[in-house]
N, C-alpha and C positions, 0 to 999 in steps of 0.2 A: 288453386283457383280453378273452378269448374269451367268447362268449355261453354255452356250456355251463357254464363255471365260475360265471358269475353266476346261472344258473338253479339249479345245485346249491346254491349259497349261499342262494338264496331258499327252497328246499325245507327246508334245515336250520333256517333262522330261523323258518319257518312251523311246523315241528315243535316248536321251542322254545316258541313262543307257545302252541301247542295244549296241550302238557303243562304248561307253566308256569302259564298262566291256570287250567287245570282243577285242578291241584294246589293252587293258592292259594285258589281259590273253595271247594275241598273242605274247607278249614278250618272253614267254616261248616256243613258237613254231617256231618263225621266221617271217620275213616280209610277206611271202606268205599267212599267216594265218590272217593278218590284213584286216578286211572287207573294211575299207575306202580306203586303198591302192589298194585292188583288184578292187573296183568299179572305182576308178580314173584311174587305169591302163587300164581298159576295155573301159573307155570313150575316152581316148586319140586317138586311131585309128579311132574312130567313129566321132570325131569332124570335122565339115565341114571346108574347107579351108577358107571360108569367116570369120570364127570365129578364127581360129588358127593364122592367120597373125596379126590381131589387138592385140590379147593377147600377142604374142611374142614381137610386137613393144612396147606395153605398159609396160609389166612386165619384159621383158628380161629373165635373168636367174632365176627370181623368179616365172616363169610361173607354176612350179610344186607346189609351195606353194599356189599359187592362185587356182589351180585345186583342191587341197586337201580341202582348205577352202570352195570353192564353192560346192564341193561334200557334205561336212559336213553340210553346211547351207541348201542346197537343201533337205537333209534328214530330217533336223529339221522342215523345212516348210511342208514337206509331213506328218511328224508326227503330226504337229499342225492341218492340214486339217483333218486327220483321227480322231484326238481327237474331233474336232468340230462336225464331223459326229456322234460321239458317243453320243452327247447330244440329238440326234434325234433317232438314231438307234444303240444302243450299241452293239448288237450281230454282225451286219454287220461291224461296225468299228473294233471290235476285230478281226474278220476274216481277214480284210484288213491289219491290223497291222501285223498279223502273216504271211500273204503272202508277205508283203513288207520285212519282216525279212528273208524270204527264198531267196530273190533276191541275196544278197551278198553271201549266201551259194552256190547257183548255179554258180555264177561268180567265186568263189574260186575253185570250182570243175573243171571248164573248163579251168582255167589258166594252161599253160604248166609247170610252175615251182611249182605247188601245188600238194599235195597228199590228200587223203581222210581225214587223221588225221587233216589237216589244217582247217577243218570246225568246229572242237570242240569249239574253242573260240567263234565263232559266234552263235553256238547252245546254249552255256551257256548264252551269251549276250541276245539272243532272249528270253530264258526262264525268265531271270531277267527282261527284258523290259516288257514282257507280265504281269508278276506279279505286277510290279510297276504300270502299266496302270490300271489293275483291282483294285488295292488298292486305287489309287488316284481317280478313277471314283466312287468307293464306298464311299470314304470320301466326295467327291463333291456332290454326289446324296443325301447323308445323310444331308449335309448342305442345299441343296435345299429343302428337305422335311421339315426341321426345319423352313425354311423361309415361309411356308404356314400354317396358323393356322385358326381354325373356327372363324368366325366373331361374336362378341357379339351381341345379339339381341338388337334392338333399342327400348327404352321405351319412351312413351309420357304421359304427364299428362292426367288423365281421362277426364278432361274438353275439352281437345283438340281433343278427339276422338269422331266421330259422334255417336257411339253407347254407349259411356260412359263406355265401357269395360276397365278393368284394365289389360287385357292380353297383353303381349309384341307383338310388330309387327315385323315379320321376315323381314330380308333384302331381297333384290331381288336375292341373291345368297347364297349358303351354306357356302362359305369360301372366303377369300380374301388374297392376298399375302402381307405379311409384311416383313420388313427387318429381315434377319437372325441375330442371336446374334453375337456380336463382337468376343467372345471367339471361336465360331465355325469357323468364317472366319480366325481368327488367326491360329487356329489349322491346317486348310487346307494349308495355305501359309507357315507355318513353316515346315510341312512335305514335301511339294513340294520344298521348298528352300533347305532343307538339302539333299534330294535325288538328286535334280538337280545339286547342287554344287558338290556332290560326282561324279555324272556322267560326268560333265564337266572336273573335275580334272583327272578322269581316262582317258578320251579321250585325254586330253592334254599330259598326261604322256605316252600314247600309241603312240604319234606322235613324241616323242623326237628322236634325232639322235641315241641315244643308242638303242632305239627300232628298228629303221629302219635298223641298221647294226648288229643286234643281230646274233651271231654265225659266223659272217664273219671272225673274227680273228681266230677262231678255224679252219675254212675251209682253210684259207691261210696258217696256220701253218702246215697243212698236206703236203703241197707241198714243196719239197726240190729241188731247181734248180741245175742242173749240171754245171760244169765249162764250159765256152764258148769254142767252138772249135776254134773260132777266136775272139779276143777281140777288142773292139774299141780303136783307138789310144788315148793316153793321150791328154787331152785338154791343150794346152800351156797357160801359164799365160797371154801372150800377146793377147789372144782371148778375154779377159775380162778386159777392161780398169779399172784402179783403181779410180773410181769416185763414191763418196757417193750418194746413191739413184738410181744407175743403177741396173737393174734387174740382178740376178745371171745368169751366162751363162747356167747352168743346173738348170732346175726348179724342186724344191722339189715337190714330189707327192701331198703333202697337199696344195700346192699353184697352182698346175696344174689345168687349167680350166676343168670343168665338164659340158658337154652338151650331153644329151641323152634323150630318151623317157621313161626311167624307173623312177617311183616316188621314189623307193628305190632300191639300187643295189641288183640284185638277189644273193642269197646265193647258190653257186653251189659246190657240193663235187667234187673235181678234179678226184676222182676215178670213178665217175659216168658220167663225161663229155666225150663227143665224138664229132668228126667233121665228117660230111658226105659230100663228094664231088660227085655231081650227075648232071643230066641234059644231055646236049649235049656232052657226053663223051663216050669214047670207054669202059672204065672200071670204075665202081663206086668204090670209095675208102672210107673206114671208118677208122678213126684214133682215138685211145684212148690217154689219157694223158700219160700213160706209153710208148706208141708208140712214141709220140711226144718228150718226154724227152730223149728217147734213141737215137734220131737223133743228128747229129752235129749241135749245135745251134750257131748262129752268133750274135755278139753284134755290134750295130750301133748307132751313134748320129743322131737323126732325130727330126726336128721341126714339130709339128702339128699345124694346124690352123683351126678355126671354121668359117664357112661361115657367121655366125651371128655376127662375130667380128665387132664392129663399128670402124670407123677410129680412130686410136690411142688406141684401146681397149686392154684388157688383155686376150681375148679368143685365146691366142696363147701361146705355151709352148715348151720348148726344153728338151728332155730327152735322156737317154741312154737305148735303148731297146734291149732285148734279145729274139731271136726267130728263126724260121726256114723259109728259103726262100719259099714264096708261089709258085714261078715258079716251084720249085722242086716237090711240092705236085701236082700241075696241070699236070706236066709232067707224073706223075704216072697214072693220069686219062686219059691222051691223049685226049684233047678237040677236037671236030669237027672243021674243018677249017672254017665253016660258023659261028661259035660262035664269038661274039664280046663283050660280057659282062659277068661278074660274079656277080650274085645277092647273096650277103652274107646276111645270116639271123641270128638274135640274138634270144636268148631264150625268150626275152621280147616282141617279135613280130616286132621289127625294122628290116628294110632291107636297103641295100645300093647297088646302081648300079655302078660297077667299070669297066672301059674299060679293057678287058682282056689283052690288050697290056701293061697296067700299072702294071700288075701282072706277066708278063712273060718277060719283057725287062730287062735291066741290072741294074735297080734301086733296092734299098734294101727293097723291099716289104716283110713284115714279118708276119707270124703267131706268134705273140709275147706272151711270158709267163712271161717276167721279165721287170722291170722298175727301172732304177738306182740301179741295183745290188740286187734287192729283187723281190719276186713274185709280180705280178700286184696287186695293191690294189683293193678291190671290186668295188669302184666307178670308176676305170679306166679299168674294163673289166675282172677281175679275173674269171676263170683261164686262159682264152686265148682271144685274140682280134687281129684285123688286124691293121697294121701300114703301110701306103702306102705314101711314099714321093711324094710331088707335087700335091696332090689332097686335096680339102677341106674334112673335116671329114664326112660330110653327104653323100658323095658318096664313102667312102672308109674305115673309121675308125670304123668298127663295133665292139662293145664290146660284151662280153659274146657270142661270135660267135659259132654257132652250125652247120651251113650249108654253103657250097659254091655251088651255083647252076649255072652251066655253061649254058648260054642262049644267047639271042639277045635283043638289045635295042628295036627293033620293035615288040617284042613278050611279054616282061615283063617290068614292071615298079617298081620302089622302093618306099619306104615309103614317102619320102619328094617330090619325083617327082609327086606323086599323089596329092600333096598339093600345087603345083604351083612352086616348085623350079626346077632348071635345072637338066637334067639327067647326064650331064657331067660338071665337075667344076674344071678345073686346077687352082691352086693358083696364084693370081696376085701379082706383086711386090708391097711391102708395107713397111712402116716405121712409127716410132713414136718417140716423144720426151719424155724422162723420167726424165731429169734433165734440168732446174728446174721443180718442180711440178707446176701444174696449180695454178695461183694466189699466188705463193710463193713471199716472200719479201726477196730480196737479197741486200747485201751491194753495195754501189757505187764503180765503178772501173771495174775490170775484172769480167766477168760472164762466168762460165763454163756451157757448154751445152753438153748433151750426150743422147744416145738412142739406139734403136735397129732397124734393117731392115732385111727383109727376101724376098727371091725369090727362093723357092725350085725348084730344077731341073735345075736351071741356075746359081744361085749364085749372090751375090751383087758385082757390079763393082765399084759403087761410091755412096756416099750420099752427097747431097747438103743441106745446111742450110742457111736461111737468117733471118736477124733481121729487124722487121717492114717491110718497103717497100724497103729495100736495095737490093743489088745484091746477087745472089746465090754464096756461097763459099763452097768449098769442105771440108768435114770433114775428120778427120783421122780415118781410119778403123782399128779395131782389126783384128788379123790374122783369116783367114778363116779356119775352121775345115774341112768342106766339103760343097758341094753345097746344101746339104739338111738341113743344120742348119742355124739358123739366124746368123747375123753378127752385132757386136756392134760397135758404133762409138762415137767419141768425137770431140768437137771443142770449141771455146770460142770467146768472143767479149770483146775488151778492151775499157776502158773509156766510159762505157755506162752511158748516162745521167740519172739523177733521173726521176722517173715517170713510167707510165705504158708502157710496151713493149710487142711485139708479136714475137715469134720465130716459124718459119715454116720449115718443113723438107720434102724432097722428095728423092726417091731412084731410081737408075738405075741398071738394071741387066746386066749380062755378055753378053746378046744378044742385048743390046742397048735399051731395052724397058724402057721408062721413066714413072715413076709413074704418073698417070693422076691426074690433079687437079679437074676434074669434080666430083661433089658430087652426090652420089646415095645411096639408102638404100641397105641393105644386100640381100633382096629378089629381084630377084631369084638367084643371083650368086655373092654374096659378096658386101660389101660397098666399095666405092672408094672415093678418094679425098686426099688432103694433110693434114696431121695432124699439128695443131698449138696449142700453149698454150700461155697464157698471164702471165706475172710476173711483179712485180714492183721493181724498184730500189730506195733505200732510201739513 
């Protein structure tokens, strides 16, 4: 076994220990103290558009997991390279490992959600990693030294020597490299394996869901919501057809889609949160949580949709939101007449460009603090977020919001606009089939079909469904709650022949806009096309 290989292995294991110990200890401090998360969160805004789009297309909602794994793998590769260097220049490699360990410390310090105390886990991890590196290099060097022994002198019979001398003849060199003993190699790999396994286990434990959401429950528990000044109307039973497999009319927060740029939901103390309204305004406004909760809060049923939702996808959800009208907050600031955009900023660095008209007209745009009767869950924006009907989330639904900057579209750009998405993105009419499920097997005879459609700010007028290449037939609509919520529908087909069949759906909004059959990807402004599924009749 060559020394460079053992040195590289020592560097990899030391890196595992550094990040593993730091991430595990960070569970006692909170997500901002986890070095891998801090590195990943810093990489996100720096990633080039040419890389972001393919990653989202390939991994979808698993892009965050991909980033964490890539960050971890990259760190291990760097550790291996530093270890390899140590086989040639140990002092330089040790210094480089120390400098590399300082990088996540610096990153944590510059993160807006972090404090100085959050560097403690990484400092401890760095100390442990350096210790392990020196230990393994010491064991490896000892093994290398044992593998080099003086060569035995070569003896020849006297008759074979020209001078008849009986003195031994020396070899051409003083020593020669011989294989190290098996017990020595075994000792090195046993030590390396034990330490490496412990480091990997610690790293895995530090990345669990429990670790990422540590202290979030305690922070949420601090917030007591007041009773709404105006409550959302009750949802009639006729809004949700009684069909098995149809999505609930109100989405449970645990099932509500989560799309954002945070690797872990920020843990924010509501007593330390504030919202600043500034920019092209006559009066700058700052609002604390106590200020917000003292205002008359309204409750509204609103459906939110993600621009990344594929045709027929589940990146759409309906909830009952509690909050204060954004138009009233902007009225306090008195925006300049030339302003046409509000750039909302999140504590995690995300920003969204929202037309100021969408925040000041008669729609129910909210600075929300509640979801389905409870404080916002951390993954959905606790303690406060924006909810804007009729716009895709990437230009409106800023979670963990801390700033509303009144500005202009020709002066400022938002997070996703800089990465190739549109600056303005009204929601398009869309629909999906939920019953039967794709590739389901149903009994011969009558086949029930059901699903959901949405067209926020207009409302659904009609839903058409067809079986195979048949004619479009109108589905029966559930009652409309309001134009900003989705609408569920049902229909059925009689005497369906055995075999494989396709059911397709399209929706028409109240303005007469028919859902387009043309297929396109979600970038730069939502996927389009008719949703269809196949099922078989037996």
